[in-house]
C-alpha positions in Angstrom: -42.6 46.4 -41.5 -39.7 46.5 -43.9 -38.9 50.4 -44.3 -38.2 51.5 -48.2 -34.4 52.3 -49.1 -35.7 56.0 -49.6 -37.5 56.3 -46.2 -34.7 54.3 -44.7 -32.5 57.0 -45.9 -34.8 59.8 -45.2 -34.9 58.7 -41.6 -31.1 58.7 -41.4 -31.1 62.4 -42.3 -33.1 63.3 -40.0 -31.8 61.5 -37.0 -28.2 62.8 -38.3 -29.5 66.5 -38.6 -30.9 66.7 -35.3 -28.2 65.4 -33.6 -25.9 67.9 -35.0 -28.2 70.9 -34.4 -28.7 69.9 -30.8 -25.7 68.3 -29.6 -22.8 68.0 -32.0 -22.3 71.5 -32.8 -23.6 73.1 -29.4 -20.2 75.4 -28.8 -19.7 74.2 -24.9 -16.5 77.1 -25.0 -15.2 79.4 -27.4 -14.6 77.1 -30.6 -14.8 73.6 -28.8 -18.2 71.8 -29.9 -19.5 68.7 -28.1 -18.2 66.6 -31.0 -15.0 67.2 -30.0 -15.6 64.3 -27.5 -14.5 62.0 -30.0 -11.1 63.7 -30.6 -7.9 63.8 -28.4 -7.0 67.6 -27.8 -4.6 66.8 -25.2 -1.2 69.2 -26.2 1.0 65.5 -26.2 -1.2 64.7 -29.4 -1.6 68.3 -30.6 1.7 68.1 -33.1 0.7 64.6 -34.7 -2.8 65.5 -35.3 -2.0 69.1 -36.8 0.3 67.8 -39.0 -2.3 65.0 -40.2 -4.8 67.9 -41.1 -2.4 69.5 -43.2 -2.1 66.7 -45.5 -5.3 67.6 -47.1 -4.0 70.7 -48.9 -1.4 68.8 -50.5 -3.7 66.9 -52.6 -5.8 70.3 -54.0 -5.1 73.0 -56.1 -4.1 76.2 -53.4 -6.2 78.6 -55.5 -9.4 78.7 -57.9 -13.0 80.2 -57.9 -15.1 77.6 -55.7 -14.3 75.4 -53.2 -16.8 72.8 -51.9 -16.9 71.6 -48.3 -19.4 68.8 -48.5 -20.2 68.1 -45.0 -18.4 71.4 -43.7 -19.8 71.2 -40.0 -18.6 74.5 -38.4 -15.3 74.2 -39.9 -14.5 72.8 -36.6 -10.6 73.3 -36.6 -8.2 76.0 -38.0 -6.4 74.1 -40.3 -9.4 73.7 -42.2 -9.9 77.2 -42.9 -6.2 77.1 -44.7 -7.6 74.8 -47.3 -9.5 77.5 -48.9 -7.3 80.7 -48.2 -6.5 80.9 -51.9 -10.3 80.8 -53.4 -13.0 83.3 -54.1 -15.4 81.4 -52.4 -15.9 78.3 -50.0 -19.2 77.1 -50.5 -20.2 74.8 -47.3 -22.9 72.4 -47.7 -24.2 70.9 -44.8 -27.4 69.4 -43.6 -27.1 71.4 -40.3 -28.5 74.6 -40.2 -26.7 75.2 -36.7 -23.4 74.4 -38.3 -23.9 76.6 -40.8 -24.4 79.7 -38.9 -21.1 78.4 -37.1 -19.2 78.4 -40.6 -20.3 82.1 -41.2 -19.2 83.2 -38.2 -15.8 81.8 -39.5 -16.1 82.6 -43.3 -18.4 85.7 -43.1 -18.7 87.3 -46.9 -15.7 84.9 -48.5 -18.6 81.9 -47.5 -21.5 80.4 -49.1 -23.9 78.2 -47.0 -26.3 75.8 -48.7 -28.6 73.0 -46.6 -27.6 70.1 -49.0 -27.2 65.9 -48.8 -23.5 65.4 -49.9 -25.3 62.1 -51.8 -27.2 64.8 -54.2 -25.6 68.1 -54.1 -27.9 70.7 -55.6 -24.9 72.2 -57.9 -24.2 72.0 -61.3 -21.7 69.7 -63.0 -17.9 71.2 -63.0 -18.9 74.0 -60.9 -15.6 73.5 -58.2 -11.8 74.0 -58.2 -11.3 72.0 -55.2 -13.4 69.6 -53.2 -13.2 68.1 -49.7 -15.6 66.3 -47.8 -14.4 65.0 -43.8 -15.9 62.6 -41.8 -19.4 63.1 -43.4 -19.9 60.0 -45.8 -19.8 57.2 -43.2 -23.5 59.2 -41.8 -25.2 57.8 -45.1 -26.7 55.1 -45.3 -24.3 52.4 -47.2 -26.8 52.8 -50.3 -25.9 56.1 -50.3 -22.0 56.0 -49.7 -21.3 55.4 -53.5 -23.3 58.1 -55.4 -21.8 60.5 -52.4 -18.6 59.9 -53.8 -19.9 60.4 -57.4 -21.7 63.4 -56.8 -18.0 65.0 -55.2 -16.6 63.6 -58.8 -19.4 65.1 -60.6 -19.4 68.7 -59.5 -15.5 68.8 -59.6 -13.6 70.9 -62.2 -11.9 69.0 -65.1 -8.3 68.8 -64.1 -9.0 69.2 -60.2 -8.6 67.2 -57.3 -11.0 65.9 -54.5 -10.0 65.0 -51.0 -12.4 62.4 -48.7 -11.8 61.7 -45.0 -13.8 59.1 -43.6 -13.3 56.1 -40.9 -12.8 52.3 -41.8 -15.3 50.0 -39.8 -12.0 47.9 -38.6 -8.6 48.8 -38.4 -6.0 46.3 -38.3 -3.6 48.5 -36.8 -6.0 50.0 -33.8 -7.5 46.5 -33.5 -4.4 45.3 -32.6 -3.8 47.8 -29.6 -7.6 47.7 -28.8 -6.8 44.1 -27.6 -3.9 45.4 -25.4 -5.7 48.0 -24.2 -8.7 45.7 -23.1 -6.1 43.4 -21.5 -4.4 45.9 -19.3 -7.4 47.2 -18.3 -8.6 43.6 -16.9 -4.8 42.9 -15.3 -4.8 46.0 -13.4 -8.9 45.4 -12.3 -11.2 47.8 -13.7 -9.5 51.1 -13.9 -7.0 50.9 -11.1 -4.0 51.5 -13.5 -6.2 54.4 -15.3 -6.2 56.3 -11.7 -2.5 56.2 -11.1 -1.0 56.8 -14.5 -3.5 58.6 -16.8 -3.8 62.4 -17.7 -7.4 63.4 -17.5 -8.8 64.2 -20.5 -10.1 68.0 -21.0 -13.8 66.4 -21.9 -13.9 64.0 -19.7 -16.9 65.2 -18.4 -18.8 65.4 -21.8 -17.6 61.5 -22.8 -19.0 60.8 -18.8 -22.4 62.3 -19.2 -22.4 63.0 -22.9 -25.6 62.5 -25.3 -25.9 59.5 -27.2 -24.0 59.2 -30.8 -25.7 59.5 -34.4 -26.0 57.5 -37.1 -22.4 55.7 -38.7 -22.1 53.3 -41.2 -18.1 52.5 -42.4 -17.3 50.1 -44.7 -13.6 48.8 -45.5 -10.9 49.0 -47.9 -12.0 46.0 -49.8 -15.7 47.3 -50.3 -14.7 50.8 -51.6 -11.8 49.0 -53.9 -15.1 46.6 -55.3 -17.9 49.1 -55.3 -16.6 52.6 -56.2 -13.8 51.0 -58.3 -16.5 50.3 -60.8 -16.8 53.6 -61.2 -13.9 55.5 -60.9 -10.0 55.9 -60.0 -8.9 57.1 -56.6 -6.1 56.7 -54.3 -6.1 55.3 -50.7 -3.8 57.1 -48.6 -3.6 58.0 -45.3 -4.8 60.9 -43.0 -4.2 59.7 -39.8 -3.4 55.7 -38.7 -4.1 56.7 -34.9 -7.9 56.4 -33.5 -8.6 58.5 -30.8 -8.9 55.7 -28.2 -4.9 54.6 -29.1 -3.9 58.5 -28.3 -5.8 58.5 -25.2 -4.9 55.4 -23.8 -1.0 54.6 -25.1 0.1 58.3 -25.5 1.4 60.0 -22.7 3.9 62.7 -21.8 5.8 60.8 -19.7 6.1 57.5 -22.0 7.7 60.3 -24.8 4.1 60.2 -26.4 5.6 62.9 -28.8 8.4 61.1 -29.8 6.3 58.2 -30.9 3.8 59.8 -32.8 6.6 61.7 -34.5 7.8 58.0 -35.4 4.4 57.1 -36.3 4.1 60.0 -38.7 7.3 59.7 -40.3 6.1 55.9 -41.3 2.8 57.4 -42.2 4.6 59.4 -44.8 7.1 56.5 -46.2 4.1 54.3 -46.5 1.0 56.3 -46.7 -0.8 53.1 -48.9 0.0 51.0 -46.3 -1.3 53.1 -43.6 -4.5 54.1 -45.6 -5.7 51.0 -45.6 -4.6 49.5 -42.2 -4.6 52.4 -40.1 -8.2 53.9 -38.5 -8.7 57.0 -41.0 -8.1 57.0 -44.9 -8.0 59.9 -47.4 -9.2 59.0 -50.4 -8.1 61.3 -53.1 -9.8 61.4 -56.8 -9.3 63.9 -59.7 -11.0 64.4 -62.8 -9.3 64.5 -65.8 -9.6 66.2 -68.9 
């Protein structure tokens, strides 16, 4: 039996909510969640990831009344808190009750917490002086992607900007390095090289025994330009071009990993549109003009 789109959307929402309530936002140590297995937390990558997080604030007004974090999660990283420091209230909207409870421990009375679907926001138009949505839209069905962007635009106040971070389905840069990684693994007989030279990842046990992931539906720059471009103007910039698998495999202290990431960040800064389209994680920025 073919599932109707709306029924399919409800099932996807249920799966995503259940995954994050039971697994993704399960705290395994203070401030560290199961979902962090998708990130590289080693010191060698820390500076690069921190600087990428800070890119978002550049595109937002530094202060205002209401700040919307659509798909807030538990506000997982310290840099996320900085985005709304100049705002009276940060509104955290998420499907996961577990996430909203964790966000409340970080924000307290400065936050407002709403169970909501990012593609059907329960807010009046022009409500927010800044809007972000980080790693959320790819958890929606394909039919919901454009409506989600349009909802973020709808609730954005006149003259203000929104920033969305998502991932591409395919990244030419990361696909190239993925082929190299696969070749090296084959040449080194199924992991011998890893045992000799690799730094163990702090979440190795989680990755080995961890829970199955949840629904993800990504697209590509051409799709976004074609489908979303019918409705609003936006810029595709770089949030971070390096994916987690690339970082964990190629970036090592003894291989001057920090230097190579600083060099990568330099080029990302010089050519943000190129790396936004060719790298792993784009930063989609749009505004609501007067």
